[in-house]
N, CA, C and O of each residue as an XYZ file, in Angstrom:
808
protein
N     102.531     90.249    120.302
C     103.204     91.387    120.927
C     102.198     92.510    121.120
O     101.474     92.832    120.178
N     102.122     93.112    122.281
C     101.191     94.194    122.532
C     101.700     95.490    121.944
O     102.898     95.649    121.711
N     100.795     96.411    121.707
C     101.152     97.688    121.125
C     100.867     98.788    122.128
O      99.846     98.759    122.816
N     101.767     99.760    122.215
C     101.539    100.907    123.066
C     100.617    101.866    122.345
O     100.905    102.250    121.211
N      99.512    102.267    122.963
C      98.596    103.207    122.346
C      99.189    104.599    122.318
O     100.069    104.915    123.118
N      98.719    105.429    121.413
C      99.168    106.805    121.366
C      98.688    107.545    122.602
O      97.531    107.413    123.002
N      99.571    108.319    123.202
C      99.172    109.136    124.338
C      98.438    110.360    123.826
O      98.438    110.651    122.630
N      97.810    111.074    124.758
C      97.070    112.267    124.360
C      97.986    113.271    123.660
O      97.578    113.897    122.682
N      99.220    113.430    124.151
C     100.140    114.391    123.551
C     100.581    113.975    122.163
O     101.008    114.812    121.368
N     100.481    112.678    121.864
C     100.895    112.186    120.557
C      99.750    112.137    119.549
O      99.966    111.844    118.373
N      98.543    112.421    120.007
C      97.362    112.227    119.169
C      97.488    112.929    117.828
O      97.150    112.360    116.790
N      97.977    114.177    117.849
C      98.068    114.944    116.607
C      99.503    115.076    116.117
O      99.788    115.925    115.272
N     100.405    114.256    116.629
C     101.786    114.299    116.164
C     101.890    113.514    114.877
O     101.890    112.283    114.887
N     101.977    114.221    113.781
C     101.927    113.561    112.478
C     103.090    112.611    112.268
O     102.967    111.641    111.520
N     104.230    112.873    112.923
C     105.389    112.032    112.690
C     105.581    110.945    113.717
O     106.627    110.296    113.729
N     104.598    110.721    114.588
C     104.751    109.694    115.626
C     104.999    108.339    114.988
O     104.265    107.934    114.087
N     106.029    107.631    115.446
C     106.375    106.335    114.881
C     105.542    105.247    115.535
O     105.063    105.405    116.659
N     105.377    104.163    114.834
C     104.614    103.055    115.372
C     105.340    102.448    116.558
O     106.570    102.423    116.602
N     104.568    101.957    117.518
C     105.154    101.382    118.723
C     105.751    100.009    118.445
O     106.735     99.627    119.077
N     105.182     99.275    117.525
C     105.713     97.950    117.184
C     105.264     97.610    115.777
O     104.378     98.268    115.232
N     105.860     96.597    115.187
C     105.497     96.220    113.825
C     104.059     95.733    113.800
O     103.616     95.025    114.705
N     103.329     96.119    112.753
C     101.937     95.708    112.596
C     101.834     94.870    111.339
O     102.289     95.286    110.274
N     101.246     93.701    111.453
C     101.082     92.842    110.289
C      99.944     93.368    109.436
O      98.826     93.531    109.925
N     100.211     93.631    108.184
C      99.208     94.172    107.286
C      98.479     93.024    106.591
O      99.097     92.056    106.149
N      97.170     93.149    106.504
C      96.379     92.120    105.846
C      95.713     91.228    106.862
O      95.952     91.356    108.063
N      94.860     90.304    106.379
C      94.166     89.397    107.274
C      92.838     89.958    107.700
O      92.580     91.154    107.559
N      91.986     89.081    108.230
C      90.619     89.477    108.562
C      90.561     90.490    109.685
O      89.601     91.256    109.768
N      91.580     90.516    110.567
C      91.546     91.415    111.718
C      91.773     92.858    111.322
O      91.429     93.764    112.081
N      92.346     93.094    110.150
C      92.616     94.447    109.716
C      91.445     94.917    108.859
O      90.961     94.176    108.005
N      90.987     96.155    109.088
C      89.762     96.634    108.450
C      89.925     97.075    107.019
O      90.929     96.793    106.365
N      88.918     97.772    106.550
C      88.800     98.063    105.126
C      89.885     98.988    104.607
O      90.125     99.022    103.400
N      90.551     99.742    105.479
C      91.552    100.674    105.011
C      92.968    100.103    105.017
O      93.865    100.710    104.432
N      93.194     98.977    105.647
C      94.547     98.506    105.893
C      95.344     98.283    104.619
O      96.451     98.804    104.481
N      94.800     97.525    103.697
C      95.525     97.229    102.471
C      95.774     98.482    101.646
O      96.853     98.659    101.079
N      94.771     99.351    101.582
C      94.912    100.580    100.799
C      95.995    101.477    101.384
O      96.799    102.048    100.648
N      96.013    101.602    102.708
C      97.003    102.448    103.358
C      98.407    101.878    103.201
O      99.375    102.626    103.070
N      98.515    100.554    103.214
C      99.819     99.926    103.062
C     100.333    100.079    101.641
O     101.528    100.280    101.425
N      99.427     99.983    100.667
C      99.828    100.066     99.272
C     100.112    101.500     98.847
O     100.962    101.738     97.988
N      99.418    102.440     99.433
C      99.560    103.848     99.059
C      99.766    104.663    100.330
O      98.791    105.127    100.921
N     101.021    104.850    100.769
C     101.305    105.511    102.042
C     100.588    106.853    102.166
O     100.550    107.643    101.223
N     100.027    107.091    103.334
C      99.273    108.313    103.565
C     100.211    109.445    103.962
O     101.297    109.214    104.495
N      99.777    110.664    103.696
C     100.555    111.836    104.068
C     100.426    112.092    105.571
O      99.532    111.563    106.232
N     101.340    112.916    106.095
C     101.241    113.300    107.504
C      99.915    113.986    107.787
O      99.340    113.813    108.861
N      99.429    114.764    106.827
C      98.153    115.453    106.985
C      97.010    114.460    107.145
O      96.156    114.630    108.016
N      96.989    113.421    106.307
C      95.930    112.419    106.397
C      96.003    111.647    107.703
O      94.974    111.337    108.303
N      97.219    111.334    108.146
C      97.385    110.621    109.412
C      96.934    111.485    110.585
O      96.374    110.976    111.556
N      97.177    112.796    110.494
C      96.734    113.706    111.552
C      95.212    113.722    111.640
O      94.652    113.714    112.736
N      94.545    113.745    110.493
C      93.081    113.689    110.491
C      92.603    112.375    111.107
O      91.655    112.365    111.893
N      93.253    111.272    110.753
C      92.844    109.970    111.291
C      92.981    109.939    112.801
O      92.087    109.458    113.496
N      94.095    110.449    113.318
C      94.299    110.479    114.777
C      93.243    111.340    115.453
O      92.709    110.985    116.503
N      92.951    112.474    114.835
C      91.945    113.373    115.394
C      90.586    112.693    115.460
O      89.892    112.780    116.473
N      90.208    112.017    114.381
C      88.894    111.370    114.328
C      88.796    110.224    115.316
O      87.722    109.974    115.862
N      89.899    109.521    115.559
C      89.900    108.495    116.605
C      89.591    109.139    117.957
O      88.795    108.611    118.735
N      90.216    110.270    118.230
C      89.930    110.967    119.482
C      88.483    111.391    119.593
O      87.878    111.264    120.657
N      87.918    111.895    118.504
C      86.503    112.290    118.476
C      85.617    111.094    118.776
O      84.668    111.195    119.553
N      85.927    109.963    118.159
C      85.093    108.776    118.347
C      85.207    108.218    119.760
O      84.210    107.775    120.332
N      86.389    108.233    120.320
C      86.546    107.731    121.692
C      85.754    108.584    122.676
O      85.151    108.059    123.613
N      85.753    109.905    122.466
C      84.942    110.787    123.306
C      83.462    110.489    123.109
O      82.707    110.440    124.080
N      83.040    110.291    121.866
C      81.627    110.001    121.586
C      81.188    108.694    122.232
O      80.105    108.614    122.811
N      82.028    107.676    122.133
C      81.697    106.378    122.741
C      81.532    106.524    124.242
O      80.592    105.984    124.826
N      82.452    107.259    124.871
C      82.369    107.466    126.316
C      81.097    108.236    126.679
O      80.422    107.907    127.654
N      80.779    109.258    125.890
C      79.563    110.041    126.145
C      78.323    109.165    126.073
O      77.475    109.216    126.964
N      78.211    108.367    125.025
C      76.999    107.550    124.869
C      76.881    106.489    125.963
O      75.775    106.172    126.400
N      77.988    105.950    126.397
C      77.943    105.001    127.517
C      77.386    105.678    128.762
O      76.525    105.123    129.444
N      77.873    106.864    129.054
C      77.391    107.592    130.231
C      75.927    107.987    130.076
O      75.156    107.924    131.033
N      75.549    108.394    128.870
C      74.158    108.786    128.627
C      73.222    107.605    128.829
O      72.169    107.742    129.451
N      73.606    106.436    128.299
C      72.766    105.246    128.463
C      72.667    104.830    129.924
O      71.614    104.387    130.382
N      73.759    104.974    130.645
C      73.781    104.558    132.054
C      73.145    105.573    132.995
O      72.976    105.298    134.183
N      72.791    106.744    132.472
C      72.216    107.783    133.328
C      70.797    107.455    133.764
O      70.351    107.920    134.813
N      70.082    106.660    132.971
C      68.702    106.333    133.289
C      67.734    107.477    133.076
O      66.622    107.446    133.602
N      68.127    108.484    132.320
C      67.281    109.665    132.132
C      66.366    109.586    130.915
O      65.505    110.445    130.727
N      66.547    108.563    130.091
C      65.756    108.460    128.866
C      64.769    107.310    128.953
O      65.035    106.289    129.588
N      63.632    107.490    128.308
C      62.631    106.435    128.200
C      63.121    105.384    127.199
O      64.114    105.616    126.509
N      62.442    104.231    127.108
C      62.912    103.147    126.223
C      63.209    103.563    124.789
O      64.194    103.113    124.203
N      62.356    104.425    124.214
C      62.610    104.846    122.830
C      63.899    105.650    122.750
O      64.708    105.451    121.843
N      64.088    106.558    123.702
C      65.319    107.339    123.732
C      66.541    106.462    123.958
O      67.590    106.671    123.350
N      66.394    105.478    124.842
C      67.492    104.549    125.091
C      67.871    103.788    123.819
O      69.045    103.516    123.568
N      66.867    103.455    123.034
C      67.126    102.746    121.783
C      67.946    103.606    120.837
O      68.891    103.121    120.215
N      67.587    104.889    120.725
C      68.344    105.793    119.864
C      69.782    105.955    120.374
O      70.730    105.964    119.588
N      69.928    106.081    121.676
C      71.270    106.201    122.246
C      72.099    104.959    121.963
O      73.274    105.050    121.608
N      71.480    103.808    122.122
C      72.183    102.540    121.884
C      72.584    102.403    120.420
O      73.685    101.946    120.113
N      71.690    102.797    119.520
C      72.018    102.738    118.095
C      73.172    103.678    117.760
O      74.079    103.322    117.008
N      73.126    104.889    118.330
C      74.197    105.854    118.073
C      75.519    105.345    118.644
O      76.571    105.499    118.022
N      75.459    104.742    119.825
C      76.663    104.163    120.426
C      77.271    103.105    119.503
O      78.481    103.086    119.281
N      76.429    102.235    118.976
C      76.912    101.197    118.064
C      77.530    101.815    116.819
O      78.558    101.348    116.327
N      76.898    102.869    116.313
C      77.465    103.583    115.164
C      78.857    104.107    115.471
O      79.777    103.959    114.666
N      79.009    104.723    116.646
C      80.304    105.316    116.996
C      81.386    104.254    117.160
O      82.545    104.487    116.817
N      81.017    103.104    117.677
C      81.984    102.003    117.783
C      82.440    101.590    116.387
O      83.628    101.364    116.159
N      81.500    101.493    115.460
C      81.852    101.145    114.083
C      82.702    102.235    113.436
O      83.652    101.936    112.711
N      82.364    103.492    113.694
C      83.156    104.592    113.149
C      84.585    104.542    113.685
O      85.545    104.717    112.933
N      84.717    104.302    114.982
C      86.047    104.253    115.574
C      86.881    103.132    114.968
O      88.072    103.301    114.708
N      86.249    101.998    114.750
C      86.958    100.873    114.133
C      87.443    101.256    112.733
O      88.554    100.909    112.330
N      86.600    101.969    112.009
C      86.936    102.351    110.643
C      88.111    103.327    110.600
O      89.068    103.107    109.857
N      88.047    104.408    111.394
C      89.136    105.391    111.348
C      90.398    104.849    111.996
O      91.501    105.245    111.620
N      90.260    103.945    112.968
C      91.449    103.305    113.548
C      92.166    102.459    112.510
O      93.394    102.373    112.507
N      91.395    101.834    111.627
C      91.984    101.000    110.589
C      92.845    101.802    109.619
O      93.764    101.259    109.006
N      92.549    103.098    109.479
C      93.403    103.936    108.647
C      94.817    103.937    109.217
O      95.793    103.792    108.482
N      94.916    104.103    110.534
C      96.225    104.130    111.185
C      96.872    102.754    111.202
O      98.076    102.628    110.979
N      96.075    101.724    111.467
C      96.617    100.364    111.489
C      97.198    100.006    110.126
O      98.282     99.430    110.036
N      96.471    100.352    109.069
C      96.933    100.049    107.732
C      98.214    100.774    107.374
O      98.999    100.297    106.555
N      98.425    101.935    107.994
C      99.639    102.705    107.743
C     100.779    102.297    108.665
O     101.878    102.845    108.574
N     100.524    101.333    109.560
C     101.565    100.841    110.442
C     101.679    101.556    111.770
O     102.724    101.498    112.417
N     100.621    102.230    112.188
C     100.620    102.956    113.461
C      99.601    102.348    114.419
O      98.666    101.664    114.001
N      99.793    102.603    115.686
C      98.874    102.117    116.703
C      97.884    103.222    117.069
O      98.304    104.259    117.582
N      96.596    103.039    116.826
C      95.627    104.078    117.174
C      95.460    104.216    118.676
O      95.705    103.276    119.432
N      95.045    105.389    119.094
C      94.758    105.620    120.506
C      93.588    104.757    120.947
O      92.778    104.324    120.127
N      93.507    104.512    122.237
C      92.392    103.769    122.816
C      91.866    104.547    124.011
O      92.445    105.556    124.412
N      90.772    104.072    124.572
C      90.151    104.775    125.694
C      91.087    104.883    126.891
O      90.964    105.811    127.690
N      92.021    103.944    127.024
C      92.950    103.980    128.153
C      93.953    105.116    128.049
O      94.637    105.419    129.027
N      94.059    105.753    126.882
C      94.976    106.877    126.708
C      94.362    108.194    127.165
O      95.033    109.226    127.161
N      93.094    108.165    127.557
C      92.388    109.397    127.904
C      91.684    109.273    129.250
O      91.292    108.186    129.672
N      91.538    110.397    129.897
C      90.613    110.525    131.026
C      89.614    111.603    130.625
O      89.952    112.785    130.572
N      88.395    111.190    130.346
C      87.398    112.139    129.859
C      86.749    112.873    131.024
O      86.423    112.269    132.046
N      86.567    114.156    130.864
C      85.938    114.992    131.881
C      84.783    115.762    131.238
O      84.821    116.083    130.050
N      83.761    116.050    132.038
C      82.566    116.718    131.529
C      82.158    117.839    132.479
O      82.547    117.840    133.648
N      81.376    118.792    131.978
C      80.870    119.843    132.867
C      80.055    119.245    134.011
O      79.447    118.183    133.871
N      80.055    119.929    135.116
C      79.299    119.476    136.278
C      77.825    119.357    135.920
O      77.264    120.244    135.276
N      77.202    118.269    136.335
C      75.778    117.980    136.098
C      75.451    117.773    134.617
O      74.298    117.915    134.209
N      76.457    117.439    133.821
C      76.215    117.217    132.398
C      75.254    116.062    132.156
O      74.546    116.040    131.149
N      75.227    115.096    133.081
C      74.370    113.922    132.917
C      73.265    113.885    133.976
O      72.731    112.822    134.295
N      72.932    115.060    134.514
C      71.952    115.129    135.597
C      70.516    115.060    135.107
O      69.621    114.710    135.876
N      70.277    115.385    133.848
C      68.908    115.382    133.317
C      68.929    115.037    131.837
O      69.965    115.085    131.174
N      67.772    114.695    131.353
C      67.640    114.390    129.925
C      68.026    115.607    129.080
O      68.687    115.474    128.050
N      67.607    116.790    129.529
C      67.914    118.005    128.786
C      69.394    118.320    128.754
O      69.928    118.716    127.717
N      70.067    118.144    129.901
C      71.506    118.441    129.932
C      72.293    117.465    129.083
O      73.285    117.834    128.454
N      71.848    116.212    129.066
C      72.512    115.209    128.221
C      72.307    115.544    126.753
O      73.239    115.454    125.955
N      71.084    115.932    126.396
C      70.791    116.279    125.004
C      71.601    117.498    124.567
O      72.084    117.554    123.436
N      71.747    118.469    125.461
C      72.514    119.671    125.118
C      73.980    119.318    124.871
O      74.598    119.807    123.926
N      74.521    118.468    125.731
C      75.905    118.039    125.541
C      76.035    117.189    124.281
O      77.000    117.327    123.529
N      75.056    116.306    124.053
C      75.078    115.483    122.853
C      75.050    116.324    121.593
O      75.757    116.034    120.628
N      74.230    117.370    121.601
C      74.173    118.265    120.437
C      75.526    118.932    120.205
O      75.978    119.058    119.067
N      76.167    119.357    121.291
C      77.480    119.994    121.166
C      78.518    119.027    120.590
O      79.265    119.370    119.674
N      78.549    117.819    121.144
C      79.551    116.855    120.705
C      79.296    116.380    119.275
O      80.238    116.198    118.504
N      78.036    116.182    118.924
C      77.733    115.729    117.568
C      77.955    116.843    116.546
O      78.290    116.563    115.396
N      77.774    118.085    116.944
C      78.102    119.200    116.056
C      79.593    119.211    115.749
O      80.009    119.437    114.613
N      80.382    118.963    116.778
C      81.836    118.891    116.590
C      82.208    117.664    115.758
O      83.063    117.744    114.877
N      81.561    116.526    116.042
C      81.849    115.318    115.282
C      81.548    115.490    113.808
O      82.350    115.110    112.954
N      80.383    116.066    113.507
C      80.019    116.309    112.112
C      81.013    117.261    111.467
O      81.469    117.019    110.350
N      81.352    118.342    112.162
C      82.310    119.307    111.623
C      83.678    118.704    111.397
O      84.364    119.050    110.436
N      84.085    117.786    112.295
C      85.387    117.142    112.157
C      85.438    116.286    110.896
O      86.421    116.311    110.155
N      84.367    115.529    110.661
C      84.345    114.678    109.468
C      84.231    115.500    108.184
O      84.845    115.157    107.174
N      83.454    116.577    108.216
C      83.373    117.433    107.038
C      84.719    118.082    106.757
O      85.116    118.219    105.600
N      85.417    118.479    107.805
C      86.752    119.033    107.629
C      87.717    118.011    107.052
O      88.559    118.342    106.218
N      87.588    116.751    107.505
C      88.454    115.690    106.997
C      88.149    115.398    105.534
O      89.061    115.183    104.736
N      86.868    115.390    105.183
C      86.483    115.114    103.793
C      87.118    116.136    102.848
O      87.574    115.783    101.761
N      87.144    117.393    103.266
C      87.703    118.433    102.398
C      89.215    118.565    102.545
O      89.870    119.201    101.719
N      89.775    117.956    103.609
C      91.197    118.159    103.881
C      92.118    116.999    103.572
O      93.314    117.208    103.371
N      91.588    115.759    103.527
C      92.473    114.624    103.271
C      92.910    114.630    101.811
O      92.188    115.095    100.929
N      94.105    114.104    101.578
C      94.645    114.053    100.222
C      94.391    112.705     99.547
O      94.325    112.625     98.320
N      94.249    111.656    100.342
C      93.969    110.336     99.782
C      92.485    110.251     99.434
O      91.639    110.197    100.326
N      92.173    110.239     98.159
C      90.776    110.255     97.731
C      90.021    108.988     98.130
O      88.793    108.997     98.212
N      90.749    107.902     98.377
C      90.085    106.667     98.801
C      89.418    106.825    100.161
O      88.514    106.060    100.498
N      89.852    107.808    100.946
C      89.270    108.030    102.265
C      87.973    108.842    102.210
O      87.171    108.796    103.143
N      87.771    109.572    101.133
C      86.649    110.510    101.080
C      85.278    109.833    101.166
O      84.451    110.269    101.967
N      84.998    108.779    100.372
C      83.653    108.178    100.452
C      83.286    107.658    101.835
O      82.202    107.988    102.317
N      84.130    106.856    102.511
C      83.722    106.375    103.835
C      83.633    107.484    104.871
O      82.768    107.435    105.746
N      84.507    108.485    104.796
C      84.420    109.596    105.740
C      83.146    110.397    105.509
O      82.544    110.898    106.459
N      82.738    110.518    104.258
C      81.487    111.217    103.945
C      80.288    110.457    104.504
O      79.344    111.061    105.013
N      80.332    109.142    104.407
C      79.232    108.335    104.933
C      79.148    108.448    106.458
O      78.056    108.490    107.025
N      80.295    108.497    107.104
C      80.284    108.670    108.567
C      79.730    110.046    108.922
O      78.981    110.179    109.889
N      80.091    111.071    108.146
C      79.551    112.409    108.395
C      78.023    112.395    108.325
O      77.360    113.064    109.118
N      77.469    111.645    107.389
C      76.015    111.527    107.273
C      75.415    110.909    108.530
O      74.368    111.348    109.005
N      76.079    109.896    109.063
C      75.621    109.257    110.294
C      75.650    110.235    111.460
O      74.716    110.287    112.261
N      76.737    111.016    111.554
C      76.845    111.995    112.642
C      75.738    113.043    112.535
O      75.229    113.514    113.552
N      75.367    113.406    111.316
C      74.278    114.368    111.127
C      72.956    113.804    111.639
O      72.132    114.541    112.180
N      72.753    112.491    111.467
C      71.545    111.852    111.986
C      71.531    111.899    113.515
O      70.493    112.157    114.124
N      72.676    111.651    114.121
C      72.764    111.731    115.585
C      72.441    113.148    116.056
O      71.718    113.344    117.033
N      72.986    114.120    115.349
C      72.746    115.516    115.709
C      71.263    115.853    115.634
O      70.750    116.596    116.472
N      70.579    115.317    114.646
C      69.148    115.576    114.494
C      68.351    115.045    115.683
O      67.378    115.661    116.118
N      68.774    113.901    116.199
C      68.089    113.325    117.353
C      68.152    114.277    118.550
O      67.146    114.509    119.220
N      69.343    114.824    118.811
C      69.475    115.713    119.965
C      68.769    117.047    119.730
O      68.246    117.648    120.669
N      68.754    117.511    118.482
C      68.017    118.736    118.178
C      66.531    118.535    118.465
O      65.868    119.423    119.001
N      66.020    117.375    118.109
C      64.615    117.055    118.378
C      64.369    116.962    119.881
O      63.356    117.460    120.372
N      65.287    116.327    120.619
C      65.147    116.189    122.071
C      65.072    117.547    122.753
O      64.406    117.698    123.777
N      65.749    118.526    122.187
C      65.779    119.862    122.789
C      64.645    120.746    122.288
O      64.640    121.954    122.525
N      63.675    120.134    121.588
C      62.507    120.879    121.160
C      62.680    121.623    119.859
O      61.840    122.442    119.488
N      63.768    121.342    119.163
C      64.003    122.016    117.894
C      63.547    121.175    116.726
O      62.790    120.219    116.893
N      64.002    121.527    115.563
C      63.644    120.801    114.359
C      64.663    119.694    114.115
O      65.862    119.916    114.288
N      64.214    118.511    113.718
C      65.142    117.398    113.520
C      66.078    117.581    112.339
O      67.111    116.917    112.264
N      65.734    118.473    111.412
C      66.603    118.711    110.262
C      67.663    119.739    110.617
O      67.363    120.765    111.227
N      68.906    119.460    110.232
C      69.997    120.370    110.540
C      70.165    121.396    109.430
O      69.364    121.452    108.496
N      71.198    122.198    109.536
C      71.476    123.245    108.562
C      71.684    122.673    107.162
O      72.153    121.546    107.002
N      71.331    123.458    106.164
C      71.538    123.029    104.778
C      73.018    122.886    104.457
O      73.401    122.086    103.604
N      73.850    123.667    105.144
C      75.282    123.626    104.912
C      76.019    123.606    106.254
O      76.534    124.636    106.688
N      76.075    122.435    106.919
C      76.778    122.348    108.210
C      78.227    122.786    108.058
O      78.850    122.558    107.021
N      78.754    123.413    109.097
C      80.112    123.946    109.037
C      81.148    122.839    109.225
O      80.983    121.948    110.058
N      82.205    122.914    108.443
C      83.340    122.023    108.653
C      84.291    122.675    109.653
O      84.329    123.899    109.775
N      85.053    121.858    110.361
C      85.973    122.355    111.371
C      87.401    121.943    111.026
O      87.629    120.889    110.434
N      88.346    122.778    111.400
C      89.754    122.472    111.172
C      90.281    121.538    112.256
O      89.633    121.329    113.282
N      91.453    120.985    112.018
C      92.096    120.136    113.023
C      92.278    120.898    114.328
O      92.009    120.360    115.402
N      92.731    122.143    114.246
C      92.968    122.934    115.452
C      91.674    123.191    116.215
O      91.665    123.140    117.445
N      90.586    123.465    115.508
C      89.312    123.719    116.178
C      88.802    122.475    116.903
O      88.338    122.563    118.039
N      88.888    121.329    116.253
C      88.426    120.093    116.884
C      89.334    119.716    118.041
O      88.860    119.276    119.089
N      90.631    119.884    117.857
C      91.575    119.568    118.924
C      91.316    120.415    120.167
O      91.445    119.929    121.290
N      90.954    121.676    119.965
C      90.663    122.558    121.096
C      89.460    122.059    121.885
O      89.441    122.151    123.112
N      88.453    121.529    121.186
C      87.286    120.971    121.874
C      87.684    119.714    122.647
O      87.281    119.538    123.796
N      88.465    118.849    122.026
C      88.901    117.634    122.714
C      89.665    117.961    123.987
O      89.539    117.265    124.994
N      90.460    119.028    123.935
C      91.207    119.446    125.125
C      90.273    119.786    126.287
O      90.624    119.588    127.450
N      89.081    120.299    125.965
C      88.128    120.664    127.012
C      87.544    119.446    127.733
O      87.089    119.546    128.873
N      87.563    118.308    127.057
C      86.929    117.117    127.597
C      87.923    116.022    128.010
O      87.515    114.911    128.347
N      89.205    116.330    127.985
C      90.222    115.351    128.378
C      91.146    115.937    129.417
O      91.439    117.133    129.423
N      91.598    115.064    130.296
C      92.512    115.502    131.359
C      93.892    114.920    131.115
O      94.813    115.165    131.894
């Protein structure tokens, strides 16, 4: 049976019901499924999970466009490809939080992503946009780490935040800055991240 993905308007609706029954367990369900089924998550935790899925879907779309732009040399393309693979893995992980709780995570078909004009016109413009998006991604995960109530979610979300910080360093270096980020990167609230997502979705 197919599942209806969450629409953009439902992304942060904490009480959104599942579109169809989801079988819990089995190899197809990720690392969070059993834990979420055994220990039901709060509406707050589910809201963070939905938000992070949206962040990851935007990141995946960005990296696909960046790779297809042809603006980077082979080494840069390699970094973009690695970051893209990371984001796919991150999306699978945070989607599994929702799957394990019996909900259907959003997919790319639920969104139409939009970008500033000429965002992919040059290596510099892509790097500037990448820095912006990765700053938001890092802030979103840091906000989730401090905001989720299920402690089982904290270690993997923290590890993803570390990965996002590495991506951010790459774009900082591309823009002629220092590859090391701030000693204390800022965390972002659900509302702050949602406002950014609104800017990039139609």
